[in-house]
N, C-alpha and C positions, 0 to 999 in steps of 0.2 A: 263681567264681574265674576270673580271666582268664588268658590264655596266659602272661603274664610271671610272675604270682604262683604259677603251678603248676609252674614249672621245677624248683625244688629238690625239691618233694614227688614229682614224677614220677621224678626221678633216683633217689631212694631206693627208690621202688616198683619201678623197672626192675631195680635190683640185687637186691632181695628176691625178685622173681619168677624171675629168672634163677638165683639161688642154689639155689632149691628146686625148679626144674624137673627133670623126669626125664632121666636120662642113663645109658647103660650103664656098668657098673663097669669099671675098667681091665682090659683083656685078656679081657673076657667076650664071649660070643657075641652078646649083645644090644647091643653097642656099634655105633653107626651107621657106615656105610661112609664113609670119609674122602674128600672131594672138594674140588677147588679149591686155591687158594693157601694156603700155610701162614702163619698169622697169629701163632702162638706155639708154643713147645715147652716142655713141663713134664716134666722128668725123662725126656725121650725121647718122651713122648706128644705127638703133634701136634694142634693145634687149627687147623682150616682155615676158609676162607671159606664152605665148604659147611656146616660145623658152625654157624658164626655165623648164616648165613641161616636155618637150621632153628630156631635159638633165637628169632630175630626173628619168624619165622612163628608160633611157638607163644605169643608174647606176646599179652596182651589188646589189642584193636584200639586202645584209647586210648593205649597205651604204644609202639606201633610207630613212630610219628613221632619220638619221643624217641630211639630207637635209631639214627636216621638222622643225628643231629647229630654233629659231631666229638667233643664231650664225652661224648655218650651212647654212642658206639661204644667209646670208651676204657673207660668204666665197665662196659659190657657184657662186653668182653673180659677185663678185670681180674677180674670176678666169675666168668667161666668158668674162668679160671686158678685162682682160689681154690677153686672147687668141685672141680676136677680134683685139686688137692693134698689136699683132704679125702678124696676117693674113694681116692686112692692110699694115704694113711695108714690109712684104715679097712680097706682090703684087706690091708695089711701086718699090721694088728692082728687080722685074722681076723673082722672085723665084717661082711663082705659075704656071709657064709655062715651056715647054721643054719636051723632050722625057723621061727623067728620072722620072719626076713627073707623066706623063701620064702612064708610065709603072707601077709605084707603085699604081696608082689609079685603073688600070685594075686588078692588083693582089688583091687589097683590095676588089674590087667588087666580085671577085671570092670567096674570103673567106667569105664575108657576105652572098652570096647566099648559099654556103655550110652550113654555120652556121644556116641560117634560115630553110633549109631543115631538118637538123639533129634535131634542136630544136623542130620542129613540130612533127617529127616522134617519137622522144624519149619521149616527153611530152605526146603524145597520147598513146604510148604503155607501157611506164614504170609506170605501176600502181601497187600498193601494197595493197591488200585487208585488211580490218580490221581483218579478220580471220587469215591472215598471221602475222599481227602485234601482235595479241593476242597470237598466238602460240609462237612467239619469246619471248614475255613477260613471259609466263608460263615456258618456258624452261630455262630462264635466270633470274628467280625471285630474286636471290641474288644480282644481279647488281642494283636493284632498292631499296635497303635498304638505309636509310639515318638516320643521327642523328637528334637531336632536331633542328628545323628550325623556322625561322620567315619570315614574308612577310612584305615588307615596300615599300612606295613610297617616292620620294623626289623631291625637287625643287633645282636645282643647278644654282647659279648665280655667277658673277665674283667679285662683291663688297659687303662688309658688309652692306653698306647703302641700296642697293637695297634689300638685304635679309631682313633687318629690316622692310622696307616698305611693303614687301610681307607678312611678319609675322603679321604686324598690320592689313592688309586686312583679313587674316585668322581669327584673333581674332574678327574681326568685322562681321564674318559670311560668308565670301567669300568661294567658293568651291575650295578645294585643287586641284582637277583634272584640273579644268579650268585654275587656275593660273599656274600650271605646264606646260600645253600646251602652254600658252602664254609667259611665262618668262624663263623656264628652258633651259639651254644650253646643257643639256645631251640628248642623243638619246632616253631616256625613256620618254621624254616629249610627244612623239606621243601617248603614252599609259597612259597619265595623270600622269606620274611620276612613274608608277608601275615598280618595280625591280624584281618582282616575289619572289619565295621562295629561301632562302639561309641559310646556317649554319655558324658557327664560322669559321673565317679565310677567308671567301669569299670576304669581303670588307676591305677597308683600316681601320686601327685601330681607328682613331677618329670617323669615321662614325659608325663602329660596336659598339663601346662603347655607343654612344648616342642612337642607335637603340635598343640595348639590355636593356637599362635602361627604355624604354617606356612601358606603358601599352597599350593594344590593343585599337586602336582608338585615342590614344593620339598623339599630335603634339609636336615636340621638339622646343627648342629655336634655334637660329642660331648656326650652327656647322661649324667650319673652318677645312678644309683639304688642302692637296697640290693642289687640283683641284678647289678650290673656297670655296663658302659658301653655306651650305646646310640647308634646312628645311626638317625634316624627319617626316613622319607619319607612325606609326606601324599599319598595317592592318590585321595581323594575327599571330597566334602562333600554333605550333603543335608539339607533342612529337615525339621521334624517332620511326621509323617503316618502313614498306614497302610502297612506294608510289603507289597509285592506278593506274590502267591501263590508265584510261581516262586522267590522268595528264601527263603521260610519253609517250602517243601514238605518239605525234608529234616528240618527241625526238628519239623514235625508228625508225620512218619513215625516219628521216633525216640521221640516221646511216646506214640504209639498202639501201637507194635510190642510192648511187653511184655505188654499185655493180650491182643493177638492171639495171641502165642506161648503164653500161658497157656491160651487157648481151644483151640488146636490140641493142646497137651499133654493137656488133659482128654479130648479126642476120642480121642487115641491110647490113653490108659488105658482108656476105655470099650470101644473096639474089641478090645483085647487080652483084656480080661476076658470078653467075650462068647463067645470061642472057647476058653476055658480052664475046667478044673475046679478050683475053689479051695475049700479048706476052712480056715476060720480057727478056731482053738481059743481062744475067748474066755476061758475059765477060766484057761488057762495064761498068756495075755497079761495078764489082770488080776492074776494072782498075782505077776508080775514087778514090778508097781508098788507092791506092799505091802511096807513096811519090815519087815525081819527083827526078830522079837521077842527081846529078850535072855533068856537062860536064867535061870530062877528057882532059886536054890540050895535044896536040900531042907532042911527043918528037922530038927534032930537032937534 
């Protein structure tokens, strides 16, 4: 799925993750210290730029870029407002207290501690050297062959009026990358609109036709697609061939890292078990999986 087609899906995921992320209940001692500029007030409770930055930091890596777009920031803040309203209403109804909530908080604390421990250990030990990456590249060179490709940047906005205003600024000498960072609602805005290299069939038809018709360095007119209105800049062309190692190194690392992390995780488990006294009650464990037998009524 390319950068354009992912925009709507990521926006939904962004809001979902933010809505269910952990946050201290109103007035509780676990509430985070408020820092920075006030972005919103919800019945007197302030949401600051510090709160917002922490939310973005806690997002999965693939969603963080989305939160840097103007539309992404608006959706993120709106979700934080809704969550605060829910927390306040839950507190008013007395749903923030009680043994069930306390039990779940303790379980969550345990999970966060375990997650922090594993994250630190795995990130420290799960390293893949450039030599190993190059070895994989050389042994799988056919995987890195590609057809003719182009590289493009774009600015995506919701209305044709806004797109035409931006195009006028570009014709007046404004920098494409700066306008992309400021106005584009696509996640590529964080990189100045850069979509990287791609071949035929990777983008939606209207976008692809316009991009392929451009000369290197040329900027398109306003292009309409199902996702909004684009202004496209062609930044490169290259013939079919094998992609160089430096270009695909990060791609190789991302592909190899999960198995490397699993290997490290297994080593951590083995090391922990070596220094521990563990007794597993197999009978009790097996009994849990046996379905309960219905009571048979006595015959009279």
